[in-house]
Each structure stands twice: as C-alpha cells, then as structure tokens.
C-alpha positions in Angstrom: 124.6 100.9 77.0 122.4 100.5 80.2 124.1 102.9 82.0 124.1 105.2 79.5 120.4 104.5 79.3 119.6 105.3 82.9 121.5 108.4 82.6 119.9 110.0 80.0 116.3 109.1 81.6 117.8 110.7 84.9 118.4 113.9 83.6 114.6 113.7 81.4 113.2 113.4 85.2 115.4 115.7 86.7 113.0 118.7 88.0 110.1 116.5 88.3 108.1 116.0 91.2 109.3 112.8 93.3 105.6 111.4 92.8 105.7 111.6 89.1 109.2 110.4 88.9 107.9 107.3 90.6 105.5 107.1 88.5 107.3 107.6 85.3 108.6 104.1 86.2 105.2 102.6 86.9 103.6 104.2 83.7 106.1 102.8 81.5 105.8 99.6 83.1 101.9 99.5 82.7 102.3 100.5 79.2 104.9 97.3 79.0 101.7 95.2 80.4 99.3 96.6 77.9 101.4 96.0 75.0 102.1 92.3 76.2 98.2 92.1 77.2 97.2 93.1 73.4 100.2 90.9 71.8 98.5 87.7 73.9 95.1 88.6 73.0 96.4 88.6 69.1 98.1 85.0 69.5 95.1 83.7 71.1 93.3 84.5 68.1 95.8 83.3 65.5 96.3 80.0 67.5 92.3 79.6 68.4 90.7 81.3 65.3 87.3 80.3 66.0 87.1 80.8 69.4 89.5 83.6 69.2 87.0 85.1 66.7 84.2 84.9 69.1 86.5 85.9 71.7 87.3 88.9 69.8 83.9 89.7 68.6 82.8 89.6 72.3 85.3 91.8 73.7 84.4 94.5 70.8 80.7 94.1 71.5 81.4 94.8 75.3 83.7 97.6 75.2 81.5 99.7 73.0 78.7 99.1 75.3 77.8 102.2 77.1 78.3 100.3 80.3 82.1 100.3 80.0 82.2 104.1 79.0 80.2 104.7 82.2 82.2 102.0 84.7 85.6 103.6 83.1 84.4 107.1 84.1 82.6 106.4 87.4 85.5 104.6 88.5 88.3 107.2 88.0 86.0 109.7 89.4 85.5 107.6 92.3 89.3 107.0 92.4 89.9 110.9 92.3 87.3 111.7 95.0 88.9 109.2 97.3 91.6 111.6 97.6 90.4 114.8 99.0 87.7 113.0 101.3 88.1 113.7 105.0 88.9 110.6 106.7 89.8 112.2 110.4 92.8 109.2 111.0 95.2 111.3 112.2 97.6 111.0 109.2 96.8 107.8 108.0 94.2 108.6 105.3 96.4 106.5 102.5 95.8 103.3 103.8 91.5 103.9 103.7 92.0 105.2 100.3 94.4 102.0 99.3 91.5 100.0 100.7 88.6 101.7 99.2 90.4 102.4 95.8 91.1 98.4 95.3 87.4 97.6 96.6 86.3 99.7 94.0 88.4 98.5 91.1 87.5 94.8 91.8 83.5 95.6 92.3 83.6 97.7 88.8 85.1 95.0 87.1 83.3 92.2 88.6 80.0 94.0 87.8 80.9 94.5 84.2 81.5 90.7 83.8 78.0 89.7 85.2 76.2 92.3 83.0 78.2 91.5 79.6 77.8 87.8 80.6 74.2 88.3 81.1 73.8 90.6 77.6 76.2 89.0 75.3 75.3 85.2 76.4 72.0 85.0 78.2 70.3 87.6 75.7 71.6 86.0 72.8 70.3 82.4 73.3 66.9 84.2 74.4 66.6 86.0 71.4 67.9 82.9 69.0 70.8 85.0 67.6 73.3 82.4 69.1 71.8 80.0 66.4 73.1 81.7 63.8 76.7 81.6 65.3 76.2 77.7 65.8 75.1 76.7 62.8 78.0 77.4 61.8 81.0 74.5 62.1 81.2 75.9 65.8 80.6 74.2 68.4 78.9 74.2 71.8 81.9 74.3 73.7 84.0 77.2 71.7 80.9 79.3 71.9 80.9 79.5 75.7 84.3 79.5 75.4 85.1 82.1 73.7 82.1 84.3 75.2 84.4 83.7 78.4 87.7 84.6 76.8 86.0 87.7 75.2 84.2 88.7 78.2 87.7 88.8 80.1 89.7 90.7 77.8 86.8 93.8 78.0 87.0 93.3 82.0 91.0 93.2 81.8 91.0 96.5 79.7 88.8 98.1 82.2 90.9 96.3 85.3 94.3 97.7 83.5 92.4 101.4 82.9 91.2 102.2 86.6 94.4 99.8 88.1 96.5 102.0 86.4 94.7 105.6 87.6 94.4 104.1 90.7 98.4 104.0 91.6 98.6 107.3 90.0 96.4 108.3 92.5 98.2 107.0 95.4 101.2 108.3 94.9 99.8 111.5 94.6 98.3 111.1 98.3 101.1 110.4 99.3 102.9 113.9 98.6 99.8 115.5 99.5 98.9 114.1 102.8 102.9 115.0 103.5 102.3 118.2 102.3 98.9 118.9 104.4 100.9 117.3 107.9 103.4 119.6 107.5 106.0 116.6 107.0 108.6 115.7 104.8 107.6 115.0 101.2 108.4 111.4 100.3 111.2 110.5 98.0 110.8 108.9 94.3 111.8 106.0 96.2 109.6 105.5 98.8 106.7 106.4 96.6 108.1 103.9 94.1 108.1 101.6 96.7 105.0 102.2 98.4 103.3 101.7 95.0 105.1 98.6 94.5 103.7 97.2 97.9 100.4 97.9 97.1 100.1 95.8 93.4 99.6 92.5 95.4 96.4 94.1 96.0 95.6 94.7 92.6 96.8 90.8 91.3 94.4 89.3 94.3 91.5 91.5 93.2 92.3 90.5 89.8 92.1 86.4 90.4 88.9 86.9 92.1 87.3 88.7 89.1 88.4 85.6 87.3 86.7 83.4 89.2 83.0 85.3 89.6 83.4 85.8 85.4 83.5 81.7 85.0 80.7 81.5 87.3 78.4 84.4 86.0 79.3 83.0 82.4 78.0 79.2 83.3 74.6 80.9 85.5 74.3 83.0 81.9 74.0 79.5 79.9 70.4 79.3 81.6 69.4 82.1 83.6 68.8 85.9 82.7 70.3 89.1 84.0 68.4 89.6 87.7 69.0 86.1 88.7 72.4 85.9 87.5 73.1 89.1 89.0 71.6 87.9 92.3 73.2 84.5 92.3 77.2 86.6 92.0 76.3 88.7 94.7 75.3 85.9 96.7 78.3 83.8 96.3 79.8 87.0 96.5 78.9 87.6 99.9 78.9 84.1 101.2 82.8 83.9 99.7 83.9 86.5 102.1 81.4 86.0 105.2 81.8 82.2 105.8 84.9 81.5 106.1 85.2 84.0 109.0 82.2 82.2 110.2 84.4 78.8 110.1 86.9 80.2 112.4 85.2 82.1 115.0 83.4 81.2 118.3 80.2 80.2 116.3 81.6 77.6 114.9 83.0 76.2 118.0 79.6 76.4 120.4 77.3 75.6 116.9 78.0 72.5 115.5 75.4 72.6 113.4 76.7 76.5 112.2 80.1 75.2 111.9 79.0 72.1 109.4 76.6 74.3 107.3 79.6 77.0 107.2 82.1 73.9 106.1 79.7 73.0 104.1 79.4 76.2 102.1 83.1 76.7 102.0 83.5 72.9 100.4 81.2 73.7 97.2 81.6 77.6 96.9 84.8 79.8 95.7 86.6 80.8 99.6 86.8 84.5 98.4 87.9 85.7 101.2 91.9 84.3 100.0 91.7 87.5 98.1 91.0 90.0 100.0 93.9 91.2 101.6 92.9 94.9 101.1 93.8 95.4 104.8 97.5 94.0 104.7 98.2 96.0 101.3 96.6 99.6 103.4 98.7 98.5 106.3 102.0 98.4 104.3 102.7 94.6 104.6 104.5 92.6 102.5 102.6 89.9 100.7 104.6 87.1 100.0 104.9 85.8 96.3 103.9 82.3 97.2 101.1 83.5 98.6 99.9 85.3 95.3 101.3 82.2 93.2 98.9 80.0 95.0 96.0 82.7 94.8 96.4 82.4 91.1 96.4 79.0 91.1 93.0 78.4 92.8 91.6 81.3 90.5 92.6 79.4 87.6 91.3 75.7 89.2 87.8 77.5 89.9 87.5 79.1 86.9 88.3 75.7 85.0 85.4 74.0 87.3 83.1 76.5 86.4 83.7 76.4 82.6 83.7 72.8 82.6 80.0 72.9 84.8 78.9 76.1 82.1 79.6 73.4 79.3 77.5 70.7 81.0 74.8 72.9 81.2 75.0 74.6 77.8 75.3 71.1 76.0 71.9 69.6 76.8 70.3 73.1 76.4 67.5 72.9 73.8 67.8 76.4 71.6 65.2 76.0 69.4 
C-alpha cells in the first residue's frame, strides 16, 4: 500500500522543478507540524481549563494585534529580498542568505514575545484590568502561566509561518544560484537534504525564543514595555558576547575580566549555545544530541524564569 502511494505521489510531482519537488515533502511535513501544534493547544486547554482559557484569550489578542501582521509581512518581505541581494561571495550567497534568514526569524519572534508580554501583562496590571480576572477563582500562578503559554502560542505561530517561508526561499535560492552561475541544477534529493540540514538552526532559534519569552514575562510582572525591551536586549547581547569573552585571551590576561564574564554566565542564559547560524550556513551537520541538550537547557532556564516571575508577581500589590 505504501509503495502504491509513493508511486502515485511521484506521478503527481512529475514535471515539477526539482526545488518544488523537495518542498512538496517539506511543506507536507510542515502541515503535519501545524496540525500537531493545534492539537496540542486544544489538549492543553482541555486538560488545564483555567490556564488554557487565559492562554487562549491571550493568544487570540496577540494574533489579532496589528504588530503580528506587520511582523509577519515584514518578515516574509525580508526573506524574499534576501534572495536577490548581491552579496559578492563568488557563488556562496546561499550561506549568507541562510544565516540572515535564521537571524531574522528569531529576532522577529523575540520582539513579538517582548511586546506581547508587556501589553498583555504589564498594561493589564497597570490598567487594573487584571483584577477582573484575578477576582474570579483564578490564582496568580495560573494567571502568569496562562499569559506565558498564550504568548508562546502566538510566537510559535509566527515562527512556523516565517520558518516555512524561509525553507521555501532557500530551496529556490539553490536553483537560482545554480542557474545564475551556469552550474548543474541541484536535484530534488539535494535540495531536500540541504533544507533538512538547516532545520536544526530553526530548532535552536526557537529554543532561544522560549528562554527570552519566559524572561520577558518575568520582567513584565514588575516593569513596562520600555524597561522590558531594554533589559531583554541587554540579556540578548550579553548572552551572545560574554561566552566569547570567557574563552578569549582577555579573560586569560585580565583575571578581573574573566571573573565578571564567568559571573554573568552563571546568572544569565548562555544564548551562544543556540547560535549555530554559521555551522548551519556552512552546511555542517548539527548532532541530534546537541539539539536535545539545547532544548533541555532552554526548558530548564525557562522554568527558572517562570518561578522567578511567580515570585515577583505573588507579592505585588494590584490595588
């Protein structure tokens, strides 16, 4: 039965360009991921009705914000423009396009998370509208958790949309560069394999988004948008720069610099663990064990940030 299906599917793809054949499989898998994501959201709402209800409302509010549409359209436009910009890399443009695309998807998702946390939590707390929810049999812990999961639903939706468009542009870029350079057009298998090799970059970027979303939610329980944005951007910069200082010569020759760099790494997330754009762009395989450990690290740090947010919100005066 499986062989019959594969033969029928091959006949359906007959005559299509190689990059479209490869993307047919990728897009089919992406549709499966979207369906699975929706099922998980519905199951979460059924198993945890109170937290799920808050998460569902928060997700709908975030998805209906003009900012979500702006980021989605701007991200799609940026990913499309990257295809045709002249990079003058002597046939290696694809590597820069992959690196830029991964960074763009990640930064847009993080910005949506920070903005949504501030508008959904900080503004409701300052406007006293949160009291209407907390006046019902909903504890503060459920309120914060519901807000976090709701923001993550919206952020994941944006990530999936931009990520799907990103892999489509990369498949087309492989064929486009080959034709521009008068080289052999890559086969469907080669296009498919290249796309599979860059998927770990999307996984790691999403793990980083999970961490920064949790941090943003924790900050939003006490501060408004501008301080939240400033602190999160500072954490983002330090999380990528400080680990490089730790292993640099400056830490060896200047012990004080090394001490403070290690101190920052002990309290802040080491976001450089998720920075695999260069390896992915160079088409180097990222081990599955590394992806699993990075995912576990992101979940642990997100859990710590959520515990901190619960502690900060527990004794806040809402009157």
